[in-house]
N, C-alpha and C positions, 0 to 999 in steps of 0.2 A: 372027488375033485376032478375037474375037467382037465384034459390033456394039456391045453394051453397054459393052465395054471401050473402044472407040474414042470412044463418047459421053462416057464418064467422063474420058478423057484430054483431050478437047476442052473439057469443062466446067472441068477443072482449069486449062487454059491461060487460060481467061477469068476464073478466080477465083470461079466461081459455086458450087463444091461446098463445103459447110460443112466446116470442119476436123474436126468431130466424126465425120463419116462415114468418115474415113480411118483413125482410130486408136482404135476403141472397144474393142479387145482390150487389157486392162491388162497382161497378160503380155508382149505385144509392145512396149508402151511401156517397160516395165522392161528388157526385153532390149536395146532400142536405147540406153537410158541406160547400161547396163553396158558395152556396146561402146564408147560415146563416152567413158566415164570411164576407159578404159584396158584394158577386156577382163576377162572373168571370171577368167582365169588370174592376171593381175596383181592384181586386187582381192582374190582369195581368198588371196593371199600376204601380205596386210597383217595383221600380228600386233598392231602398235601404230601409233597415229597421234597426233602431238602438234602442235597449232597454238598459236602464241603471237603476240600482237599488241598494238596500242595502239588506244584508242578515244576518241571525244569523245561527250558526251551532248548532247541537244537544249537543255540549259540551260548549255552551255559548259564543263562539267567534263570532265576527262580522266582516263584510267586505263588499266589493263592487262587483257588478256583471255587466258585459258588454256583450252584444250580438250584433254583426254587421253582416248583410248579404248584399250582393250586386250581382246583375245579372252580368254574367250568373251563376256563381258557386263559389262566394267568401263567406267565412265563418270565423268568429272570435268569440270565446267565452273565457272570462277571469273571473277568480275568484281570487280576491286579499284579502288575509287574513294576516294582519301584514306584515312581510317581505316575505311571500310566495305568489308567483304569478303563478297560474296554468293557462295555455293557451292551447287551441286547435285551430288550424287554417288550412284553405286550401286556397291557393292564386291563384287557377286556374291552377297551374302547379305542385305544390308539397304540401303534407300534412306535418305539423310539430307541435311540442308541446313543452311546457316547464313544467317539472315535479316539484314536491314539493321540490326537492333538488336544483332547479334552473337550471338544465341541459337542454339545447336546443338540439333538434335533429330532423332529418327528419324521418318521419314514412314510413316504407316500408311494402310490403306484405299486408296481410289482414288489419292490423292496418291503413295503409294509405288509402286503398280502403274504409274502413268504414267511415273515415273522409270525403273523397271525396263524398261518397254517402249521408252523412249528409248535405253537402253543396248543393248538387243537390236537395235534398228533401226540405230544408227550402226555397230555392229560387223558387222552382216550385209552391209553395202554393197549390199544387194538382189541379191546374186549368185544366191541360191537361196531365194526367199521361201517356197516350199512346204516346204522342209526346215526352215526357221526357224518354220514355222507362222504366217506372216504372210499374211493374206488380202487380196487385191487387188480393188478395185471401181472401175470407171470412173465418174467423176462427170459430166464434161462439159468443154466449152470454157470457158476463163476468161481474164482479163486480169491480167497482172502488170507493173506499171510501163508500161502502154500496149502491152505485147507479148502476142501470142496465146500461150496455154499450155494444156496438157492436164492436167486435175486428176484425181488418183487418191486414193481413200480406202484407207488401210492399216489393218488391224485385227489387233492382236496376239492371241495365244492367250488372254489374259486379258480381251479385249474392249476394250482401249484403242485409240483411233483417232487417226490422224495424216493430215493432208491434204498431199499432195506435188504440186507443180506443175512440169511438164516443158516445156522449150522444144522445140517440134516441129521446129525447124531444127537446133539443135546437139544436141538430145536430153538435155542436161544439166539438172540441177535448178535452177529459178529461185527456188523458194520452198517453205518448209515451214510448216505451222500445226498446233499441238497444244497441249493443256494438259499441262504438265510440273510435277510437284510442287505441283499446285494453282494454278499461275500460267499465264495465257494467254500463249503465245509465238508470234511470227511471225519467221521467219528468211529473209532474202532474200540470194541469192548472186550474185556477179559476178566477172569477171576471173579465170577459171579458168586455172591454169598447171600444167605437168607437173612432178611430183616423183616420182622413181623410177618413171616410167612410168605414173603415175596422175594424173588431173586434180584439182587442189585449188583451191578458191576463195580469192582473195586479198582480196576485198572482201566483207564480211558486214554486213548491217544487221539488228540484233536488236531486236525489240520485246518487252518484258516488261510486261504490263498497260499502263500509260500511259507507261512510260519507253522511250526509244529510244537505242541505242548504235550509232554508226557505227564499225565495226572495220576496221582495216587489218592483215592478217596479215603479220608481219615474219619469222616463222620457221615452217617446216613440215618435220617430220621423219617419215619413214615407217620403221617397224621399228627405231626407236631403243629404248634401254633405259628402261622405265618400271616402277618397282618397285610391288609390291602396296600398300605403305604410302601411296602417293599417293591411293588410293581409300578408305582407312580413315578413321575418325574421328581428328581430331587427337589426338596423344598426350596433350597437356595436358588434354584433356577426359575422358580415360579414368581409371578407377580400378583398384585392385588387386582381382582376382577373389577372392572368398572361397573357402574350401575347398569346391569343388564336390561332392566325394565326400560330405562331411558334409551339404551343402545338399540334394543329391538324395536322400540317405538320409532326411532329415527329411521331404521331400515324399512319398517312398514310404511311410514309417512313418505319416505323417499321413493317408494316403489312406482308411483305414478310418473314421477319425473324420469326414472330409469326406463320405464316402459316407453315413454315418449322418445327418448334418445334412441332406444333399440329400433324404433320404426324407421330410422335413417339407415338401417343396415339390412343387406341381404347376404345370403351365403349358401354353402353347400353342406349337406350332411350325408354320411355314409353309415348305414346301420347294418351290422352283421348279427344274425340270430342263429344260435346253435342249440339244438335239442339233443339231450344225452339219454342213454339208456342206463339201467341200474349198474352196469360195469364201468361207467364213465366214458363209454365210446360214443362218438357222434352219430346220432340217428339221422339227423337232417340239418342242413346248413343253408341259410338264405342270406343274400346281400341285396340291399335296396339303396339306391342313390337318389337323392331328392334335392331340389333347390328350395329355399325358404325365405320368408320375411316375417315381420311381426305386425300384429294388429292388437293394440291394447295389451301388449305383453304376451299374447298368445302366438305360438309359432304356427304359421300357415305354410304347409309343405306341398310341393308338387313332385310326384314321382317321375323320374326321367329314365331310370335304368333298373333292371332286375338281373341280378347275378352277372353284372358287367355288360349286359346287352341292352341297348337303347329300346324304349318302347316303340312299337310300330305306330304308324300314323293313326290308326283306329284306336289303339290303346291310349295314345297320348291325348287324343280328342276327348275320350271318355274321362280320363284323369283330369283334364282341364275343366270339364263340365262339373265334376265332383267338387273341385276347389272353388269354382264360381259359386256353387250352391252353399258351400261352407262359409264363404265371405258374406253372402247375403244373409244367412242365418245369424252370423256373428253381428252384422250391422243391425239387424232387427233386435237382437238381445240387448245390444248397447243402447239403442234408442229407447227400448222399454225400460231399461235400468235408469237411464238419464231422466225419463219422465217420472219415474217413481221417486227419484231423489229430489227432483224439482218440486213435486207435490208435497213431499215430506218437509222440504225447506219452507214452503209457503205456509204449512200448518205448524211450523215451529218444532218439528220432530226431526230426529236423526234416523236415517235409514240404516238398518243393520247390514253388515257386510254379507255377501252371498257365501263367502268361504271363511273358514276360521283363520284368523291372523296368526302371525308368528308368536303372538303373546301366549298361545296355547302351550308352547314349549316351556315358557316360564313356570307354568303350573304343573305340567306333566313330567318335567325332567328336573334333575339337579345337575349343577355344573362344577367341574373340578379340574385341577391341574392347569390353571391359566398360565400362559407364557407368550412371549413375543418372539416372532421368527420372521425370516424373509421367505417370501413365496413368489416365484416368478418375477423377481425383481422388485416386489412391493413389500412394505412393512405391514404385517398382519398380526392380529390377535388370535391366538389358538387356544381352544379349551375343549375338554372332553365333556360329554353329557351321558347320563344314564337315567333309568326310570326313577321317579320320585316315589318311594314306597308309601308316603303319607297321602299322596294325591288319590282322590276317588273320581275316576272318569265318569262322565254323564252322557257322552255321545260317541259315535263311531270314531270321529277324528281323534278325540282324546284317548280312547281305548287303544288305537293303533300307535299313537305317538308315545304313550306310556310304555310300550313294549320295545322301544328303540334305544340303542346305545351307539355311541360313535364319537366322532371328533369333527369340529368345524373350524374353518379359517375365515376370519372376518376382516375386511378392509374398513377400518373405522372412518377414514376420511371419505371414501367413496360410498359409505353406507350400503355395502353389499357383501354377499357371501362369495368368497373366492373358491372355496372347496368344501365339500361335505362328504363324509363317509359315515354310513350308518348300517346297522344290521339288527334283525329281530332277535331279542334275547329269549322270547317265547313265541309260540304259535300265535298268529293273529287271525281270529275267526271272524268272518263276515256273515251276518245273519246266522250266528250260532254254528257256522261251519257248513250250512246248507248251500250257500252260494259259493264261497271260496274259503280256503284255509291256507294262508301264507305260513310256510313252515319256519320254525326256529332256524336261524342261520342265514335266511334270505337276506341279501345285502345289496347295497348300491353305492356308487361313487359318482359325484357330480363335481365337475371342475370348470372354471372359467378363466379367461385371460383378460387383462386390462387393455382395451383397444383404443388407440388414438388418444390415450391419456384422458379419456372421458367416461368410459363405461366398461363394466365387466360383462363379457359375452361368453356363452357356453363354448367349450372346446371339446369336452369329453364327458360321456355318460356311460357307466358300466353297471349292469344289474345281473346278479346271480339269483335266479328265482327258483325256489322249490315250492310247489303249490299243488293244491287239489281244487278243482273247480266243479261245482254242481255234483258233488259226490262221485265224480269220475276218478279213475286211478291217477295217482299223483304223477307229476312230470317235473323235469328239471331243465331249465332254459337259461342260457347266458346270452345277454344282449349287450353289444358294444356299439356306441354311436360316436362318431368323430365329426366335429364341426370344423369347417375350414373355409378358405377363400372368401372372407368377409369383404364386402364392397359397400361403399356408401351410396345412398340414393334417397330420394324423397318419396315416401309411400303415396303421397297425393298425386304424384305424376306417373304412378305405375299404370301402364296400359296393357300389360300382358300378365298372364298368371305365372308362367315359368320365369326363369332367371331373366331379370331385366337387361335388355341389350343396351350397350353403351353406358352402363352405370359407371360413375366415376370411382376409380379405385381408392381404397383407403390410403392414408398418408404413409402408413408403414407397410412392411412386407406382410402378405396375407398369413393368417395364423395357420401353422402346420399342425395336423392332428398328432395326438400323443402317441 
């Protein structure tokens, strides 16, 4: 044994070596937890977990507690106090909650992503964080109820963070802290007992904002039957779906009119791109600011700033030339398309669309949990979608769409999509994976605002991309694009490539980024 090892052991016996010097490797801390909780084999066999119990609050009220999880990413937590029924749930497609007033609603933005991340965390059991794209970071030594603890920060693929505190003696989890569904939560665990070979806490102390719940688990079931309906919106809150085929056709048919209205608007977009390493740390971050307008529904952008610095004269001239060429190419394609359509019309034929229409979703997906909600001040139809297992895809577009699940908000009056959230439930391979492989969990969010009471225009786009391209090592990139400063103008009078000078402002306050 080396002298430094003898010194270390001697220091340990005297208690003079800081706890943090022993376990600063987060993967090792998690590995010890997995072993203590029952082992990777036993934990990976958990398909469902149901905890039921009773609790008292700090103001003397009593109630019941329910926690259900189900692979791959289902989560349901309920606190029933008298006639108040607090619920947080993620059904694999959308996050939703029921608040103290009894209101049900879909959670969007960070609130929804927090609940999705919680569902992923509880179902992962931390057996393979790397596979689940959960980044681990050692924070340091901490105290939990007067006991030493090792604190880790866990970051999901969408950037949601959770702090987990481990007992250095038993290696079990003492405490978790995270924001879930917009609510600050702290959960303390105690009295672990074996259930089907895995350790389950029988005492739980839950803090939600200023409320405290002392929970005693009375029933714990591993791999019992839990139906999908548990995680869905309550049936009584749902409505009958309209004729989706007719609705989607209206949206498709209305697209040309929408594209024409969009050509009356110009705006500004700011794109932030972050590339991460395997530990969830930022390797590279770039910001690009551009002005834009629309041609036949396509966004024509002109870069004006990089990382907050305006392009110099030479760079701007080069960028303007690039955009001029793109406009010319666009006009040539449009003229060619119009000529083909005219010829087909003369011959009594119908020209097929260049791109698959929204009707592909009708074939490749199935739709569930329809409800009506308010979104950005407008009445919208909301429903979840998931792959249709009976559908057999025939082309690339159908193969990709059939791997998507998510939730969509539709303005039936404006015939447009107000918001869309989607993620890949399986890897999506392009050219058999030779060209690209979009990894399971890759997700995106698209949001629009209703401008001037006439058209929905983009305000926010977020993508969390895990991919491998041309057999190169995989990479993880997050891209956030914010659209703002919409101004009305007529594209036919546009004389410059960049932001049109003297454009008439829109009648309302410019859209602010999310």
